[in-house]
All heavy atoms as TSV, in Angstrom:
chain	resi	resn	atom	element	x	y	z
A	1	MET	N	N	31.910	186.943	87.115
A	1	MET	CA	C	32.098	186.839	88.541
A	1	MET	C	C	33.579	186.989	88.861
A	1	MET	O	O	34.416	186.423	88.162
A	1	MET	CB	C	31.623	185.485	89.044
A	1	MET	CG	C	30.130	185.286	88.976
A	1	MET	SD	S	29.638	183.725	89.698
A	1	MET	CE	C	29.740	184.146	91.418
A	2	PRO	N	N	33.891	187.691	89.927
A	2	PRO	CA	C	35.297	187.816	90.298
A	2	PRO	C	C	35.816	186.510	90.891
A	2	PRO	O	O	35.077	185.775	91.538
A	2	PRO	CB	C	35.299	188.934	91.332
A	2	PRO	CG	C	33.927	188.940	91.884
A	2	PRO	CD	C	33.025	188.498	90.776
A	3	GLN	N	N	37.064	186.258	90.634
A	3	GLN	CA	C	37.683	185.077	91.208
A	3	GLN	C	C	38.449	185.499	92.449
A	3	GLN	O	O	39.104	186.539	92.469
A	3	GLN	CB	C	38.615	184.429	90.205
A	3	GLN	CG	C	37.871	183.858	89.028
A	3	GLN	CD	C	38.794	183.144	88.077
A	3	GLN	OE1	O	39.994	183.061	88.304
A	3	GLN	NE2	N	38.240	182.615	87.011
A	4	HIS	N	N	38.355	184.695	93.474
A	4	HIS	CA	C	38.996	185.019	94.740
A	4	HIS	C	C	40.433	184.513	94.744
A	4	HIS	O	O	40.728	183.426	94.257
A	4	HIS	CB	C	38.218	184.413	95.896
A	4	HIS	CG	C	36.811	184.921	95.974
A	4	HIS	ND1	N	36.508	186.189	96.403
A	4	HIS	CD2	C	35.635	184.353	95.647
A	4	HIS	CE1	C	35.207	186.372	96.349
A	4	HIS	NE2	N	34.642	185.266	95.883
A	5	ALA	N	N	41.306	185.305	95.326
A	5	ALA	CA	C	42.710	184.920	95.443
A	5	ALA	C	C	42.857	183.924	96.588
A	5	ALA	O	O	42.103	183.960	97.556
A	5	ALA	CB	C	43.565	186.152	95.699
A	6	PRO	N	N	43.826	183.020	96.503
A	6	PRO	CA	C	44.031	182.080	97.599
A	6	PRO	C	C	44.540	182.802	98.843
A	6	PRO	O	O	45.144	183.879	98.764
A	6	PRO	CB	C	45.085	181.111	97.056
A	6	PRO	CG	C	45.775	181.873	95.986
A	6	PRO	CD	C	44.765	182.807	95.407
A	7	ASN	N	N	44.284	182.207	99.994
A	7	ASN	CA	C	44.705	182.812	101.256
A	7	ASN	C	C	46.197	182.650	101.525
A	7	ASN	O	O	46.746	183.339	102.362
A	7	ASN	CB	C	43.914	182.214	102.418
A	7	ASN	CG	C	42.469	182.633	102.360
A	7	ASN	OD1	O	42.136	183.655	101.794
A	7	ASN	ND2	N	41.607	181.820	102.949
A	8	THR	N	N	46.848	181.734	100.837
A	8	THR	CA	C	48.270	181.513	101.048
A	8	THR	C	C	49.082	182.518	100.239
A	8	THR	O	O	48.727	182.841	99.107
A	8	THR	CB	C	48.670	180.092	100.644
A	8	THR	OG1	O	48.288	179.889	99.289
A	8	THR	CG2	C	47.975	179.063	101.512
A	9	PRO	N	N	50.160	183.020	100.790
A	9	PRO	CA	C	50.975	183.982	100.046
A	9	PRO	C	C	51.716	183.304	98.893
A	9	PRO	O	O	52.197	182.183	99.014
A	9	PRO	CB	C	51.951	184.511	101.089
A	9	PRO	CG	C	52.003	183.467	102.146
A	9	PRO	CD	C	50.664	182.772	102.137
A	10	VAL	N	N	51.785	183.990	97.771
A	10	VAL	CA	C	52.444	183.467	96.580
A	10	VAL	C	C	53.914	183.884	96.614
A	10	VAL	O	O	54.252	184.987	97.045
A	10	VAL	CB	C	51.745	184.004	95.313
A	10	VAL	CG1	C	52.449	183.545	94.066
A	10	VAL	CG2	C	50.307	183.570	95.295
A	11	CYS	N	N	54.769	183.024	96.156
A	11	CYS	CA	C	56.211	183.304	96.114
A	11	CYS	C	C	56.468	184.520	95.226
A	11	CYS	O	O	55.973	184.605	94.108
A	11	CYS	CB	C	56.943	182.086	95.571
A	11	CYS	SG	S	58.720	182.322	95.380
A	12	ARG	N	N	57.258	185.458	95.719
A	12	ARG	CA	C	57.562	186.673	94.958
A	12	ARG	C	C	58.519	186.408	93.810
A	12	ARG	O	O	58.537	187.136	92.829
A	12	ARG	CB	C	58.181	187.730	95.871
A	12	ARG	CG	C	57.251	188.219	96.945
A	12	ARG	CD	C	57.844	189.335	97.748
A	12	ARG	NE	N	59.246	189.082	98.079
A	12	ARG	CZ	C	60.074	189.989	98.542
A	12	ARG	NH1	N	59.664	191.207	98.751
A	12	ARG	NH2	N	61.317	189.693	98.824
A	13	ASP	N	N	59.324	185.367	93.915
A	13	ASP	CA	C	60.328	185.105	92.886
A	13	ASP	C	C	59.741	184.425	91.650
A	13	ASP	O	O	60.118	184.744	90.524
A	13	ASP	CB	C	61.453	184.250	93.460
A	13	ASP	CG	C	62.218	184.986	94.549
A	13	ASP	OD1	O	62.357	186.219	94.432
A	13	ASP	OD2	O	62.652	184.336	95.505
A	14	CYS	N	N	58.797	183.497	91.850
A	14	CYS	CA	C	58.263	182.765	90.698
A	14	CYS	C	C	56.802	183.102	90.407
A	14	CYS	O	O	56.234	182.572	89.456
A	14	CYS	CB	C	58.409	181.264	90.927
A	14	CYS	SG	S	57.438	180.627	92.311
A	15	ASP	N	N	56.175	183.951	91.207
A	15	ASP	CA	C	54.776	184.368	91.031
A	15	ASP	C	C	53.807	183.192	90.981
A	15	ASP	O	O	52.797	183.228	90.286
A	15	ASP	CB	C	54.605	185.214	89.770
A	15	ASP	CG	C	55.235	186.580	89.911
A	15	ASP	OD1	O	55.247	187.107	91.040
A	15	ASP	OD2	O	55.703	187.116	88.901
A	16	GLY	N	N	54.095	182.131	91.713
A	16	GLY	CA	C	53.194	180.995	91.782
A	16	GLY	C	C	53.389	179.959	90.693
A	16	GLY	O	O	52.637	179.005	90.602
A	17	PHE	N	N	54.399	180.126	89.843
A	17	PHE	CA	C	54.728	179.135	88.814
A	17	PHE	C	C	56.072	178.518	89.196
A	17	PHE	O	O	57.119	178.894	88.658
A	17	PHE	CB	C	54.803	179.784	87.429
A	17	PHE	CG	C	53.492	180.359	86.984
A	17	PHE	CD1	C	53.206	181.697	87.175
A	17	PHE	CD2	C	52.538	179.551	86.388
A	17	PHE	CE1	C	51.999	182.235	86.767
A	17	PHE	CE2	C	51.333	180.072	85.977
A	17	PHE	CZ	C	51.051	181.420	86.170
A	18	PRO	N	N	56.087	177.543	90.118
A	18	PRO	CA	C	57.333	177.079	90.720
A	18	PRO	C	C	58.184	176.164	89.858
A	18	PRO	O	O	59.384	176.078	90.057
A	18	PRO	CB	C	56.884	176.354	91.967
A	18	PRO	CG	C	55.523	175.867	91.631
A	18	PRO	CD	C	54.927	176.905	90.735
A	19	THR	N	N	57.594	175.471	88.899
A	19	THR	CA	C	58.355	174.532	88.080
A	19	THR	C	C	58.224	174.927	86.621
A	19	THR	O	O	57.126	175.155	86.129
A	19	THR	CB	C	57.827	173.099	88.275
A	19	THR	OG1	O	57.873	172.775	89.664
A	19	THR	CG2	C	58.679	172.103	87.519
A	20	VAL	N	N	59.352	175.012	85.937
A	20	VAL	CA	C	59.355	175.358	84.516
A	20	VAL	C	C	60.094	174.270	83.750
A	20	VAL	O	O	60.924	173.560	84.294
A	20	VAL	CB	C	60.026	176.730	84.256
A	20	VAL	CG1	C	59.237	177.843	84.898
A	20	VAL	CG2	C	61.447	176.742	84.753
A	21	ALA	N	N	59.779	174.141	82.465
A	21	ALA	CA	C	60.454	173.190	81.582
A	21	ALA	C	C	61.351	173.983	80.645
A	21	ALA	O	O	60.902	174.884	79.945
A	21	ALA	CB	C	59.458	172.370	80.794
A	22	ILE	N	N	62.630	173.649	80.637
A	22	ILE	CA	C	63.610	174.330	79.799
A	22	ILE	C	C	64.094	173.342	78.746
A	22	ILE	O	O	64.498	172.225	79.069
A	22	ILE	CB	C	64.796	174.826	80.649
A	22	ILE	CG1	C	64.304	175.788	81.714
A	22	ILE	CG2	C	65.855	175.480	79.772
A	22	ILE	CD1	C	65.366	176.191	82.698
A	23	THR	N	N	64.046	173.754	77.477
A	23	THR	CA	C	64.532	172.876	76.416
A	23	THR	C	C	66.048	172.993	76.321
A	23	THR	O	O	66.624	174.054	76.508
A	23	THR	CB	C	63.910	173.234	75.057
A	23	THR	OG1	O	64.274	174.563	74.726
A	23	THR	CG2	C	62.415	173.090	75.087
A	24	THR	N	N	66.693	171.871	76.023
A	24	THR	CA	C	68.147	171.849	75.932
A	24	THR	C	C	68.635	172.091	74.516
A	24	THR	O	O	69.820	172.299	74.307
A	24	THR	CB	C	68.694	170.499	76.418
A	24	THR	OG1	O	68.153	169.466	75.603
A	24	THR	CG2	C	68.329	170.258	77.868
A	25	GLY	N	N	67.745	172.024	73.542
A	25	GLY	CA	C	68.143	172.234	72.155
A	25	GLY	C	C	68.388	170.950	71.398
A	25	GLY	O	O	68.446	170.953	70.174
A	26	THR	N	N	68.517	169.843	72.113
A	26	THR	CA	C	68.720	168.558	71.438
A	26	THR	C	C	67.383	167.853	71.278
A	26	THR	O	O	66.396	168.200	71.904
A	26	THR	CB	C	69.681	167.657	72.238
A	26	THR	OG1	O	69.128	167.445	73.542
A	26	THR	CG2	C	71.045	168.297	72.375
A	27	ARG	N	N	67.358	166.846	70.424
A	27	ARG	CA	C	66.134	166.089	70.172
A	27	ARG	C	C	66.327	164.626	70.548
A	27	ARG	O	O	67.420	164.079	70.432
A	27	ARG	CB	C	65.736	166.197	68.708
A	27	ARG	CG	C	65.310	167.578	68.307
A	27	ARG	CD	C	64.717	167.559	66.901
A	27	ARG	NE	N	64.298	168.895	66.510
A	27	ARG	CZ	C	63.051	169.338	66.609
A	27	ARG	NH1	N	62.124	168.569	67.102
A	27	ARG	NH2	N	62.745	170.560	66.217
A	28	ASN	N	N	65.242	164.027	70.991
A	28	ASN	CA	C	65.233	162.594	71.279
A	28	ASN	C	C	65.106	161.825	69.968
A	28	ASN	O	O	64.779	162.403	68.930
A	28	ASN	CB	C	64.049	162.268	72.201
A	28	ASN	CG	C	64.232	162.875	73.573
A	28	ASN	OD1	O	65.330	163.002	74.067
A	28	ASN	ND2	N	63.125	163.248	74.187
A	29	PRO	N	N	65.360	160.516	69.965
A	29	PRO	CA	C	65.239	159.733	68.732
A	29	PRO	C	C	63.849	159.786	68.099
A	29	PRO	O	O	63.714	159.642	66.887
A	29	PRO	CB	C	65.577	158.304	69.177
A	29	PRO	CG	C	66.434	158.477	70.380
A	29	PRO	CD	C	65.946	159.715	71.050
A	30	ASP	N	N	62.813	160.023	68.886
A	30	ASP	CA	C	61.464	160.089	68.321
A	30	ASP	C	C	61.112	161.485	67.812
A	30	ASP	O	O	60.021	161.707	67.309
A	30	ASP	CB	C	60.421	159.623	69.333
A	30	ASP	CG	C	60.382	160.469	70.586
A	30	ASP	OD1	O	61.256	161.351	70.753
A	30	ASP	OD2	O	59.475	160.256	71.406
A	31	GLY	N	N	62.012	162.447	67.924
A	31	GLY	CA	C	61.805	163.777	67.382
A	31	GLY	C	C	61.358	164.826	68.383
A	31	GLY	O	O	61.271	165.998	68.048
A	32	THR	N	N	61.072	164.429	69.613
A	32	THR	CA	C	60.659	165.401	70.628
A	32	THR	C	C	61.879	166.103	71.217
A	32	THR	O	O	63.005	165.603	71.146
A	32	THR	CB	C	59.868	164.715	71.745
A	32	THR	OG1	O	60.692	163.713	72.351
A	32	THR	CG2	C	58.593	164.088	71.225
A	33	ARG	N	N	61.655	167.258	71.794
A	33	ARG	CA	C	62.746	168.009	72.413
A	33	ARG	C	C	63.079	167.462	73.795
A	33	ARG	O	O	62.207	167.014	74.530
A	33	ARG	CB	C	62.355	169.472	72.570
A	33	ARG	CG	C	62.176	170.174	71.265
A	33	ARG	CD	C	63.409	170.930	70.951
A	33	ARG	NE	N	63.204	171.729	69.751
A	33	ARG	CZ	C	64.192	172.210	69.056
A	33	ARG	NH1	N	65.411	171.994	69.428
A	33	ARG	NH2	N	63.949	172.899	67.980
A	34	THR	N	N	64.350	167.525	74.150
A	34	THR	CA	C	64.787	167.133	75.477
A	34	THR	C	C	64.582	168.327	76.407
A	34	THR	O	O	65.031	169.432	76.118
A	34	THR	CB	C	66.272	166.736	75.467
A	34	THR	OG1	O	66.455	165.695	74.513
A	34	THR	CG2	C	66.727	166.274	76.818
A	35	THR	N	N	63.856	168.108	77.505
A	35	THR	CA	C	63.571	169.196	78.442
A	35	THR	C	C	64.067	168.852	79.837
A	35	THR	O	O	64.207	167.680	80.201
A	35	THR	CB	C	62.062	169.489	78.518
A	35	THR	OG1	O	61.392	168.303	78.935
A	35	THR	CG2	C	61.514	169.941	77.178
A	36	LEU	N	N	64.312	169.888	80.615
A	36	LEU	CA	C	64.688	169.761	82.018
A	36	LEU	C	C	63.624	170.462	82.850
A	36	LEU	O	O	63.227	171.584	82.534
A	36	LEU	CB	C	66.038	170.418	82.287
A	36	LEU	CG	C	67.242	169.876	81.539
A	36	LEU	CD1	C	68.446	170.761	81.780
A	36	LEU	CD2	C	67.528	168.469	81.990
A	37	ALA	N	N	63.175	169.836	83.922
A	37	ALA	CA	C	62.239	170.475	84.847
A	37	ALA	C	C	63.052	171.128	85.962
A	37	ALA	O	O	63.844	170.470	86.636
A	37	ALA	CB	C	61.274	169.454	85.427
A	38	VAL	N	N	62.861	172.435	86.150
A	38	VAL	CA	C	63.633	173.183	87.135
A	38	VAL	C	C	62.670	173.828	88.125
A	38	VAL	O	O	61.695	174.457	87.733
A	38	VAL	CB	C	64.493	174.267	86.438
A	38	VAL	CG1	C	65.292	175.055	87.451
A	38	VAL	CG2	C	65.411	173.637	85.417
A	39	ASN	N	N	62.959	173.657	89.421
A	39	ASN	CA	C	62.147	174.240	90.480
A	39	ASN	C	C	62.691	175.588	90.910
A	39	ASN	O	O	63.893	175.854	90.802
A	39	ASN	CB	C	62.094	173.318	91.698
A	39	ASN	CG	C	61.312	172.070	91.426
A	39	ASN	OD1	O	60.427	172.050	90.597
A	39	ASN	ND2	N	61.652	171.003	92.121
A	40	CYS	N	N	61.819	176.427	91.442
A	40	CYS	CA	C	62.208	177.730	91.969
A	40	CYS	C	C	63.094	177.523	93.197
A	40	CYS	O	O	62.719	176.795	94.118
A	40	CYS	CB	C	60.958	178.530	92.345
A	40	CYS	SG	S	61.284	180.080	93.190
A	41	PRO	N	N	64.271	178.147	93.265
A	41	PRO	CA	C	65.142	177.946	94.416
A	41	PRO	C	C	64.635	178.633	95.686
A	41	PRO	O	O	64.995	178.232	96.793
A	41	PRO	CB	C	66.482	178.545	93.973
A	41	PRO	CG	C	66.135	179.491	92.892
A	41	PRO	CD	C	64.900	178.967	92.231
A	42	ALA	N	N	63.798	179.638	95.560
A	42	ALA	CA	C	63.319	180.356	96.745
A	42	ALA	C	C	62.271	179.557	97.513
A	42	ALA	O	O	62.296	179.496	98.735
A	42	ALA	CB	C	62.756	181.710	96.348
A	43	CYS	N	N	61.324	178.942	96.797
A	43	CYS	CA	C	60.238	178.211	97.468
A	43	CYS	C	C	60.385	176.694	97.338
A	43	CYS	O	O	59.518	175.956	97.782
A	43	CYS	CB	C	58.889	178.661	96.926
A	43	CYS	SG	S	58.627	178.280	95.182
A	44	GLN	N	N	61.437	176.215	96.712
A	44	GLN	CA	C	61.712	174.791	96.498
A	44	GLN	C	C	60.576	174.087	95.768
A	44	GLN	O	O	60.243	172.945	96.052
A	44	GLN	CB	C	62.004	174.068	97.817
A	44	GLN	CG	C	63.355	174.342	98.394
A	44	GLN	CD	C	63.396	175.628	99.192
A	44	GLN	OE1	O	62.403	175.996	99.805
A	44	GLN	NE2	N	64.519	176.297	99.196
A	45	GLY	N	N	59.924	174.768	94.844
A	45	GLY	CA	C	58.920	174.144	94.006
A	45	GLY	C	C	57.522	174.075	94.590
A	45	GLY	O	O	56.683	173.360	94.078
A	46	THR	N	N	57.243	174.826	95.641
A	46	THR	CA	C	55.900	174.790	96.216
A	46	THR	C	C	55.013	175.900	95.670
A	46	THR	O	O	53.797	175.767	95.676
A	46	THR	CB	C	55.952	174.926	97.745
A	46	THR	OG1	O	56.542	176.167	98.085
A	46	THR	CG2	C	56.729	173.781	98.370
A	47	GLY	N	N	55.587	177.018	95.253
A	47	GLY	CA	C	54.804	178.142	94.759
A	47	GLY	C	C	54.323	179.063	95.850
A	47	GLY	O	O	53.731	180.095	95.589
A	48	ARG	N	N	54.582	178.696	97.092
A	48	ARG	CA	C	54.167	179.512	98.239
A	48	ARG	C	C	55.393	179.867	99.059
A	48	ARG	O	O	56.347	179.130	99.119
A	48	ARG	CB	C	53.184	178.741	99.106
A	48	ARG	CG	C	51.923	178.425	98.384
A	48	ARG	CD	C	50.996	177.613	99.266
A	48	ARG	NE	N	49.803	177.237	98.556
A	48	ARG	CZ	C	49.682	176.138	97.828
A	48	ARG	NH1	N	50.694	175.311	97.748
A	48	ARG	NH2	N	48.572	175.869	97.194
A	49	ARG	N	N	55.310	180.994	99.679
A	49	ARG	CA	C	56.442	181.428	100.488
A	49	ARG	C	C	55.937	181.925	101.831
A	49	ARG	O	O	55.000	182.708	101.897
A	49	ARG	CB	C	57.187	182.539	99.781
A	49	ARG	CG	C	58.477	182.885	100.438
A	49	ARG	CD	C	59.519	183.128	99.413
A	49	ARG	NE	N	60.785	183.354	100.066
A	49	ARG	CZ	C	61.748	184.039	99.556
A	49	ARG	NH1	N	61.590	184.580	98.373
A	49	ARG	NH2	N	62.866	184.176	100.179
A	50	THR	N	N	56.529	181.485	102.903
A	50	THR	CA	C	56.146	181.922	104.232
A	50	THR	C	C	57.164	182.924	104.734
A	50	THR	O	O	58.298	182.990	104.259
A	50	THR	CB	C	56.073	180.735	105.210
A	50	THR	OG1	O	57.355	180.097	105.231
A	50	THR	CG2	C	55.033	179.731	104.769
A	51	ALA	N	N	56.766	183.704	105.692
A	51	ALA	CA	C	57.675	184.686	106.274
A	51	ALA	C	C	58.795	183.950	107.003
A	51	ALA	O	O	58.560	183.020	107.767
A	51	ALA	CB	C	56.930	185.586	107.246
A	52	THR	N	N	60.019	184.366	106.758
A	52	THR	CA	C	61.158	183.673	107.376
A	52	THR	C	C	61.374	184.134	108.812
A	52	THR	O	O	61.848	183.392	109.630
A	52	THR	CB	C	62.439	183.916	106.562
A	52	THR	OG1	O	62.626	185.307	106.409
A	52	THR	CG2	C	62.315	183.267	105.195
A	53	ALA	N	N	61.042	185.379	109.094
A	53	ALA	CA	C	61.238	185.888	110.448
A	53	ALA	C	C	60.169	186.924	110.746
A	53	ALA	O	O	59.793	187.720	109.894
A	53	ALA	CB	C	62.619	186.501	110.593
A	54	LEU	N	N	59.686	186.905	111.952
A	54	LEU	CA	C	58.747	187.909	112.393
A	54	LEU	C	C	59.512	188.970	113.168
A	54	LEU	O	O	60.325	188.656	114.040
A	54	LEU	CB	C	57.651	187.297	113.259
A	54	LEU	CG	C	56.768	186.252	112.563
A	54	LEU	CD1	C	55.816	185.643	113.566
A	54	LEU	CD2	C	55.999	186.919	111.447
A	55	ILE	N	N	59.253	190.209	112.871
A	55	ILE	CA	C	59.957	191.306	113.518
A	55	ILE	C	C	58.996	191.981	114.479
A	55	ILE	O	O	57.891	192.383	114.106
A	55	ILE	CB	C	60.478	192.325	112.484
A	55	ILE	CG1	C	61.428	191.634	111.520
A	55	ILE	CG2	C	61.157	193.490	113.174
A	55	ILE	CD1	C	61.820	192.484	110.339
A	56	ARG	N	N	59.396	192.084	115.715
A	56	ARG	CA	C	58.550	192.721	116.714
A	56	ARG	C	C	58.887	194.202	116.761
A	56	ARG	O	O	60.056	194.585	116.883
A	56	ARG	CB	C	58.773	192.096	118.075
A	56	ARG	CG	C	57.882	192.664	119.121
A	56	ARG	CD	C	58.050	191.953	120.422
A	56	ARG	NE	N	57.235	192.643	121.428
A	56	ARG	CZ	C	57.133	192.266	122.653
A	56	ARG	NH1	N	57.788	191.202	123.070
A	56	ARG	NH2	N	56.388	192.940	123.491
A	57	THR	N	N	57.867	195.012	116.689
A	57	THR	CA	C	58.063	196.462	116.768
A	57	THR	C	C	57.398	196.973	118.032
A	57	THR	O	O	56.461	196.359	118.551
A	57	THR	CB	C	57.455	197.190	115.555
A	57	THR	OG1	O	56.078	196.881	115.496
A	57	THR	CG2	C	58.151	196.746	114.282
A	58	GLY	N	N	57.851	198.068	118.499
A	58	GLY	CA	C	57.287	198.639	119.715
A	58	GLY	C	C	57.984	198.098	120.956
A	58	GLY	O	O	59.125	197.693	120.918
A	59	ARG	N	N	57.251	198.115	122.043
A	59	ARG	CA	C	57.861	197.673	123.313
A	59	ARG	C	C	57.678	196.228	123.570
A	59	ARG	O	O	56.899	195.505	123.360
A	59	ARG	CB	C	57.258	198.466	124.464
A	59	ARG	CG	C	57.657	199.890	124.354
A	59	ARG	CD	C	57.136	200.629	125.531
A	59	ARG	NE	N	57.662	201.976	125.458
A	59	ARG	CZ	C	57.561	202.849	126.401
A	59	ARG	NH1	N	56.964	202.524	127.518
A	59	ARG	NH2	N	58.051	204.040	126.269
């Protein structure tokens, strides 16, 4: 069955994946990697983007 796309527009910069985890290269005392959560600067971590301005054409 085909899956339907959401009606909300997806951010062009992050393609709907607004938050990513980046490893810093260091390890915590328990052996896990230290990560930073970074949000998309274009959509501020929502994954959706709205039109910033509407342009009127014609008369």
